N, C-alpha and C positions, 0 to 999 in steps of 0.2 A: 924529520917531520916536515920541513919546508918542501922537500922533494915530493912527499906524499900529497901535501896540500896542492902543489902545483899540478901534479898528475890528476887530482880530482877536478880541479878547475878546467884543465884541458879537456877532460872527459865531458864535463858539463857543457862546455862551449861547443864541443863537436857532436854531442850525441842527440841533440834535441831537434825534432821536426814534428810539427803538429798541424792538424787541419781542424775544421769546425767539429768534426766528430771524433777524432782519435789523436793520440799522442804516441809517437814512437820514441822509446827511450832505451833501446836495447843495443846500442852500438858498443857499450862497455858497462861492466858491472860498477855500481857506485860503492859497493862494499865487498870485501872478501874477508873471510875468517883470518887469514894470515896478516891482514892489514891492521888488525886491532892492536892498539898500543895504550889506550886509556880506558879505564872502567870507572863509571860512576855507579856505586853500589848502594842501594837503599836497603838496609838490614830489616827495617820494621816500619809499619805504618802507624805504630803507637808513639805517643809523645806525652810528656808530662806537662807541656805548656799548651796554651791556646792563643796563639798569635792571631789577631783579628783579620789580617790580610792573607792568612794561610787557608787553602782549600780544605784542610783537614777538619775544620770546624765551621760553624755558622757565625761568622763575624765575631769570633772570640767567645762564643757561647757554647751551645751543645755541639757534640761531635757530628761531623758530616754523616748523615744516615746512609749515604750511598757508598761509603768507603769500607771495603773489606778490611778487617783487622787481621793483618798477616805479618809473619816474621820468618826470616830465613835462619836456619841452623848452620852450624859449622859443617855438618854433613852435606847440607844442600849446596853450600858454596863450593866445597871440595868437588862435588859432582859436576857442577856447572863450569868450574874453572880448574881443569887439570893442571898439574905442574908444568906441562909442556907449554901451555898458554901463559901462565903466570910468569914463567921464566923469561918471556920476551916483552912483557909489559913495561912501559915507562912510568906509569902512574896509576894509582887506584885511590879513590877518595870516597868517603861516606858523607853524604849531605842529604838531608831530608827533603824529599818532594812533599811528603806528608808527615813522616815521623822523625824521630831523633835517635840515631844509632846508639847513643849513650844508654838508652833504656832497654836495648835488645840483650838477650841473655848471652849470646856468643860473640859479641863484637870484638872483644879483646882476643879471643881465640882465632877469629877470622883474620884479624890483622897479623897475628903471630904466624898463621899459616902462609900468608902472602910474603911476609918477611923471610921466612925460612926457605921458601921456594925461589925468592929473588931478592938477594941482599942489596941490590943497587936501585930498585924501583923506589919511587917517591910515594909515601903513604901519608894521608891526611884525614883527620876527623874534623867535621864542622858541627858544632853543638851549642846548645844554650848553657851547658855546664852545670845546671841545677839538679844534680843527682849523683849517685854513686858515692862510695866512701873514699876517703883520701888514698887508701892503699890501691884502689883500682886505678886512680889517676897516676900514681907513682909507677905502676906497672906499665901503663900505656906510654909513659914518657920514654921507656926503654925500647919501644917497638916502632912507633910512628915517627915520621920526620917533623910534622907540624900538626898542632891542633889549633883550629880557629874557633875562638869563643865569640859567639854572637851575643853581645851585651849592648843593649840600646839605651844607654843612660847610666845614671848612678843609682845609689841606694833608694832615692826617692822617686825615680822615674822609670827605671828599667822595666818594672812590672807592668807599666801602662801598655807596652806592646808585648813583651814576653810575659803574658799573663800566667799566673799560678807558679811562677818561678820564685826562688828565694835568694836574695842577694847574699846572705851570709853563706849559704851552701855553695853558691857560685865562687865566692872568694876563697873558700876552703879548697875547692876543686882546683882553682887557678894556682893557689900557693903550693898545693901538693904536687901538681904536675910540673910547674916551673922549678920548684925546689928540688925535684928529682932529676933535673937537667933537661926537661922537655922544652922544645922550641914552640912558642905560642904567638898567635896573631889575635888581635882584637878587632872585630868588625862592628861598627856602630851605625845603625840606620838613623838618619837624622829626620826628626819631626819638629813641629813647632814647640812641643812641650819639652824637648831636650836639646834644641840647638844651642841654647846658652851654656850648655855643659860640655861641648865638644872639646874645647881646649883643656878643661879640667880633667876630663876623661883621658885625653892624650897624655897629660902629665902623670896621671895615676898609672896608666899603662907602662910608661917608662919606669916608674918607681917599682912596679911589681915585676918587671923583667920581661915584658912582652917584646918580641922582636919587631913587630910592626903594628901600627894603629891605622885603621882605614875608616874614614867617615864616608858613608854610602848614601847616595842620592836615590831614593826609592822611585820606581816607576809605577807603583801600585795605586797611585791616585788617578790613573788613566784606565779607561775601559773602552776598548774599540774606538779609540780616537777622541773620546770625550774626557776632558780633564775636570775633576771635581776638587774642591779645596778641602773637603773634609769627608771622613768615612765614619759611619756608625760603629760602635763597639757594643755588642750585646752580652747580656748575662745568659745563663743556661735556660732561663724561661723565655728568652726572646725579647725581653725588654731592653731598651736602650740605656746603657750604663753611662757612657760618655762618648766623646768624639775624638778621632785622630785627625789632626790638621796638618796640612802641608807646611814645611818650614817657610819662614818669611824671607830669610836671606837668600838672594838669588844664587849665591855660591853653593847652597845646599839643595837647590832644585835641579831636577833631572833635565838636562838640556835637550835630549832627544824627545822627551815627553812634551816639552814646550814647543819644539819644532813641529810635532804632529798637531798640537793644539792650534798653533798659528796657521798651519796648512788648512785645517778644517774651517777655521774662522774666515779664511780667505776664499772659501767656496769649494775646495776640493773635498769630495766625499771620502771618508776613510775607506770604505769598501772599494772605491775606485783606485785609491793608492795601493791597497793590499792586493788588488787584482793585477796590478801592472808592475810593481816594484821588482827589481832583480833580487834574487835570493842567493846568498853565498852561505852555504850550510857550515856552521861552526863544527858540527859533529864530524863530518867527513874531513874537514880541515885538520882536526886533532886526532883523527882515527879513533874516535871514541864511541862507546855504547853506554847506555843506561840500563840497569837491571833493577826492577822494582822489587818490593818486599814479597810479591807473589811469584817472583822468578820470571816475570815478563820482560822481554828484551825490546828496547826501543833505541832509535838513534840518539835521543837526548831526553832529559827530564821534562822538557816542555811538551814534546810529543807524548811522553808517558804520563802526563797529568790528566788522566782520562776520567777521573771521578769528580763530577761537578758538585759543588756545595749547595746547589739549588735544590728545589724540592723534587725535581724529576730525575729519576735514575737513568743512567746511560744517555745523558743529554750531551750535546756538543758535537763538533765536527768530526771527531775521531771515530765515533761509533759506527757510522755508515761504512767507513773503510774496514773496521774490524769485522763487521758482519759479512763482508765479502770473503773472508778467509775460511778455509775448510772447517776449522773448529773455533771460529770466532777468536776472541782474545787468547784462548789457550793455544792457538797455533804459534803464538810468540813465546810460549813457556819453555825456558831452558831446563825446567825440571821434568818436562815430558819428552823432550827430544834434544839432541845435541845442539849446543850453541851454534856450531857451524851451520847446521840445517836452518836455524832461525835466521841468522844473519844473511845467508845466501838464498833465502826464500823471497817470494814475490813482494812482501811488505817492504823490505829494505831495497830490493833491486828495481822495483817498478812503481809500486803504489805511492810511496812517499816522494821519490824523485819526480814523478809526473806532476806533482803539485807545485814544483818549483818553476814551471813554465808559465811566464806571464801571459795573461789573457786566455788561458785554457779553461775548459770546463772543470778540470780537476782542481785548478787554482780557485775557481769560483766556489767550489764545494768545500775546499779546505784551505783556509788562509793562515793557519797558525804559523807555518814556516815563514811566510812573508812578514808576519808581525814580529817574529823573533829574530829573523836573519835577513830582513830587508834593509832598505836604505836608512831608515830611522831606527837605529839599533838602541832601544831603551835599556837593554841589559848591559851592553858595553859602556853606556854612559853612566852607569851606577856609581862606581868608585870615584872619589875626588882625585885630582892629580896626585901623583906619588909624592910630590913635594909638600903636600898639605898635611 
């Protein structure tokens, strides 16, 4: 993997030349089908929860009206990922960009298929855990390497972010899974309303048999360089139910978000930063692709987050790029054409890499990669140090 990452960086350094009108990025391919080693698979866009900072819903209320309700079947996954490909993968994980794989019909069967095709690869589920019967969790324990339970508080607080989840159901899921020998991690997003519970939750995690507990410093109080101390939480009718607030303790605040906020306060416009910062793509570094619940293939889940939770459909920077493709977004569908064809097509090979060039027109029109993989990396700053 280090060799692959080094090769990609060498390509990136050597391949770029641009003028006011055009960018040349064809000295080397940025992806090849044979390079793929990691798959982020989203089984469904459905979820039993309504997390206020998730684009699946309108600030914790009604479901995002622009989001297609889609789900992959076992047959879909087998068609997209033949055994030849699965056999050389290092890792596959299911983590919701919009949905929770726990609620998909064929999640267990898909994990079983990957395990049968590659006994050595790492399999992980990331879930809120508030669903399924204990027997399902016991079966899962025998297939995956790790399940990460996203539990943001204790019985009296978890539901404030993981809205519509049930603490007792979560605990039954955890106990069934760990009791069957499953390896589990606990991820805990820290807010003002739960920061006083971090150490209590850590102790509970140890008691329940979790292998790891991670307190996470969220970056979602920042929007294009502007830091806010609170975010509204809405009910289904759009009324404000309460507010989520940033944690008070500096140890629980996202350091990269603070750095961006300081930069803006000192006079640097966020768009200027995003237009000039160097991009080091995490997806190429990990040889990773993201596959959505519609079967659309993207370099990562951030690029694949194409459905705005705002009122306007097909809004955002990605859609102009998608409209340049022969069949729009469906050009990226691994259900309509071979995965190799998608990955080695123009979207991966030229359209996205062109946006990595500082100061280019392509960067001006599409800054998402700069925001996610630029100098101020708010995503990598999310977990607290391992010793915490």
